[in-house]
C-alpha positions, 0 to 999 in steps of 0.5 A, a space after each residue: 889293704 894290709 901288709 903283714 910280716 911274720 913279726 909278732 907285732 907292729 906299731 899301731 900307727 904302721 897298722 893304720 897307715 897300711 890298713 885300707 878298707 875299700 867299700 864296694 857298691 854293695 858294701 864290702 871289705 877286702 884285706 891282703 895278708 902278704 908275706 915277706 918270704 916269697 916262698 910263703 902263700 899270701 892270703 886274700 880276704 874279702 867279706 861284707 865286714 872285715 875287722 882286725 884284732 891287732 893284739 891277737 893278730 886275728 882277722 874277723 870276717 862276716 857275711 859272704 866271706 872268701 879267703 883265697 891263697 894258692 890253690 886254696 879257697 875258703 867260703 863261709 858266713 863267719 871266719 876267724 883267721 890268724 895271721 900268725 898261725 894261719 889257723 881258721 875257724 869257719 862257721 855257716 855254709 862252709 866250703 873249702 876247696 883245696 886243689 881239686 878236692 872240696 869240703 862242705 860242712 857246718 863248721 870247721 877248724 883248720 890250718 890253711 897251710 898244713 890242711 890239718 883240722 876238724 870238720 863238723 857235720 861235713 862232706 868231703 869230695 875227692 874229685 879224681 876218684 869221684 868220691 864222697 866222705 860224709 860224717 858228723 865229726 871228721 878229722 883231717 890229719 893231713 892234706 890228703 888224710 881223713 878219718 871219721 868215727 861214724 859216717 859213710 862213703 859213696 860216689 853218688 851226689 846228693 843227700 840220698 845216694 843210690 848206694 853208700 857204705 856206712 860204718 865206724 872208724 872210717 879212714 881214707 888216704 887219697 892215693 892210698 887206701 880206705 878202711 871201714 869197720 862194721 861196714 854196711 852196703 846200702 841200696 838207697 835206704 835198704 841194707 844189702 851186705 854187712 862186713 866187719 871190715 872193708 878195705 878199698 883203694 883210693 888211688 889215681 896214681 901208681 902205688 903198691 897195694 892189693 887190687 880188686 879181686 875176681 870171683 868166679 865159679 865153673 864146672 871146670 875150675 870150681 870156686 875161683 878167687 883171683 887176687 892181684 897185688 900191684 907193686 910200684 917198684 920205681 918211676 919206670 918199673 912196676 909189677 903185678 903178682 897174682 894168686 889164682 885159687 881154684 877149688 878143683 884145680 889148685 892155685 895158679 901163680 902169675 906175674 907181670 913185670 913192666 918197664 920203660 927204659 926211655 921214650 922208645 924202649 919198653 917191655 912187658 913180661 908175663 909168666 903163669 904157672 899151675 900145678 894142676 890137680 886134674 889131668 885128662 885120662 881119657 874117661 868120662 870122669 875127666 871130660 870137664 878137664 879136656 877139650 874135644 878139639 885138642 889131644 889128650 892132656 896128661 901133664 900137670 905142670 902147666 905154664 905160659 910165658 909171653 913177653 914183648 920188648 921194644 928197644 931203641 938202638 944206635 944209628 936209627 935202628 930199632 929192635 922188637 922181641 916177641 916170645 910166646 911159649 905155652 906148656 900144652 895145647 889146652 892151656 890157652 883154651 882153659 885160661 882165656 878169661 881172667 886177669 892174666 888170661 889170653 883175652 886180656 893179654 892179647 888186648 894189652 899187647 895190641 894197645 901197648 905195643 901194636 902187636 898181637 898174639 897168635 890165636 888161642 887155638 894155634 898150636 904153633 906159637 911164633 917167637 921173633 926177634 926183629 931189627 929194623 931201620 927205615 929210611 924215606 924210601 928204603 927198609 932193612 930188616 933182620 929177623 930170627 923166627 922160631 915157631 914153637 910147635 906145641 903139638 910136636 913137643 907134647 906128643 913127642 913126634 918129629 918136629 919138622 916146623 920150618 924155622 927162619 934163623 936168620 932172615 935178612 931183607 933190604 927193600 926199596 920202595 918204588 921211586 924215580 931213577 934220577 931225572 929220567 922217566 923210569 922208576 924202580 923198586 927192589 926186593 932182596 932177602 937172605 933166609 936160612 931155613 932150619 928144621 929140628 927134624 928132617 925127612 927125605 923131602 924136607 931139608 935145611 938150607 939157605 936161600 938168597 933172592 934178588 928181585 929188581 923191577 923197572 917201571 915206565 909210567 906213560 900218560 896219554 893226554 888227560 885221560 889214560 895212564 899206562 904203566 908197563 914194568 919188567 922184573 928180573 928175579 935171581 934166586 940162589 939155593 944152598 942145601 945139604 943132603 938134598 936130592 931132586 927128582 932127577 937124582 941130582 944132589 948138588 948143594 948149590 942151585 940157581 933159578 932165573 925168572 922174568 915177569 912182565 906187567 902192564 896196567 892201563 887205567 883212567 878216572 871219571 869224576 862227577 860232583 853232586 850237590 844234594 839238598 842234604 843238611 849233613 853234606 854239601 857235596 858228594 864226589 863219585 870217582 869211577 876208576 876202570 883198570 886193566 892189568 896184564 901179568 906174565 911169568 913164563 914157564 920155568 922148571 922148578 921141580 929140581 929146587 928145595 921147597 921152603 915156601 911159596 917163593 920156591 914154586 912160582 907158577 906160570 902166569 898169563 893173566 888179564 884182569 879187569 876191575 872197576 872201582 867206585 869211591 863216594 866221598 862227601 864234603 861238609 863245610 862248617 864254621 869254627 868258633 873263631 870264624 874259620 872255615 872247616 872242611 870235612 871229607 868222608 869216604 862213605 862208600 867203596 865198591 870194587 868189581 873185578 875178574 881175571 881171564 887166564 890166557 894160558 888156559 885158553 891156549 892149552 884148551 883148558 876149561 874155565 879160563 875165566 875166574 870167579 867175578 869178585 866184589 868187595 864193598 865197604 859202606 859207612 854212612 856216618 854213625 847210623 849204618 855200616 856195611 861190609 861185603 865180599 863175594 865171588 860168583 862163578 860164571 860157569 856154575 851160576 852160583 856164589 862160591 863165597 858170600 860174606 856180609 855184615 852190617 850194623 844199624 844204629 840210632 841216636 838212642 844207642 840201639 844197634 843191630 849187628 848181623 854177619 853171614 859167612 858162606 863158602 861152598 861145600 865148607 861152612 855156613 855161619 850166622 852171627 847176630 847181636 842186638 843192643 837195645 837201650 830200654 831207657 837212658 840207664 837200662 840196656 839189654 843185649 842178645 847175641 847168637 852164633 849158628 853153624 848152619 852147616 851142621 845146624 848147631 849153636 856155637 855160642 849164645 849170650 844174653 844180658 842187661 846193664 843198668 848204668 847210673 852216675 855212680 854205679 853200674 849193674 851187669 847180669 849176663 848169661 853165656 853158653 858155648 860147647 865147652 862151658 855155661 856161665 852166668 855172671 853178676 857184676 856190680 861196679 861201685 864207682 870209686 870202689 871197684 867191681 863186686 860180683 859172682 860168675 
């Protein structure tokens, strides 16, 4: 072993005193090149033969050479390593591993400290991007910067990759961009596409630059090119700017701004604007620029602003802000796809904030500010809700949309009253209702509602649970310019109500020991339940109407239900020899019906409600079923029947079918089949039919070829509004190319 400092030379007797060569059983030698500076990397050399040239301060190692230091490892048949400069010349089966990247070549001159050097007939592998650079003479001008006069790039392993891009003057910067002059895309040995210049991202971290563009073509928009530009503003903020050129409509500009203030505070702001070249003039010439489900669109200034923000406040309070404003009723129909389209925005909000958007065809968009604090048994909320009625705004008609400005709620979950046997819950709210325009029957005003409820759970032996409860509701109204049906115009009104509930239930349990490999035990729980709900008749026609709470109907209802739960248990042994128990509720079935005592007393017909069934079944990953239905005991037919099931196999094949039925309203059928033709090729077909009018709503079909380093997709879609065909190729490590 030898220990050397950064001094130019050592006395020869000191060198021999510290130079220790240990011969292993197979024959070999090692040497440690240590530094007196703790910040410098120390290098360890091992080989079958290691010699040291004191005059040149040079180690010469041959046969099975391995040099290690920090996160760097160099392997070769022959290596010359300068202790002074840390330059290394390696030849024969050379492999350099630096962090997560590696270089294999015939010969290499490189400085192991600066990672700068030249590579002869080599291949560079960038692990984060699964990316290869191959060239005859490659220059490494920095730790993460490479250039080659001639070569190719790919994300496929092997000497004959499925795809590669060859060219001249190849330059690649990890966490930056790559460029190629006279680029040719090869499929195996067949040239497919030529480009005089190609630029592509080589990034795993956030960095300012152009992202992969999007190309489409359709009757509505013509040829479309959408180019995003990502801007890394700071560690906690970034933005993306979009230019969306449409040959038939103009250029739509858009932007996203994302920020993180702390672990609990963040937000995202989106805005798009289009000066549309086309409007809907109501003639056949502009039918491609309208939708049959929306009114005529005459505006050309079009936009969509949306944002979500989460804010951490003092004393354990939090705030959430949602804004959603669109220029016209067609906008979200028109721009459902694309980087800033409705579908992508909705998906992003759901993943990042856990809150969604109103449906794309909802013409009343919700805007809300919520301030919340939650304790173990209590919740407090302040809300300001503004519903943007696009239809009223665009058609210039009275906007009678009910707004809540503000709303305050304080609720207590069901909990025990001290040491007593009683429990209680509490719902309270204050709401201020506002309408921009009012009519004789639609007014503005305020409402306060206090609703405490007391429960007394009682157990009869080990079999029955009985829980009666009593609720008292006090509601206070204040309105202006409201006159009821009796001609009274009092601004202050009150309402008092009582409700009585009772619930009786029991539970039966049976344990089965099936002879199945994938389950040890199955528990079947049956819960019969009987509920009674009573609300007396209270005159409420003298109250203003803001919502369902203002007209609570009389109730004298008895409801029976039978719930079934099937739960499996599986025991397994972990690698550290501990028992692991896995429980899985694979089936839930509930059957229920109500009997209206009030109707029976008033000699009204049909006191029994429909018999309802809810069912969910999930037999691991092979079969799932969801169903809900209502059946009339008087008409002897289904009033509603909705069922969906998915069947899967180990190959990846699946079949999904959904049937939706409602008496005298709608019937629809949706089916989708995915077939794994081979390990790499899959195909799918889906169709949705409106059985009521015998019309196809949407049809899609396509197939995908998935390789280790590239993916090919081809699919066709047809609906009432549009027909499209999409062709996409994803070159892993480069991006997605295609035409729609």
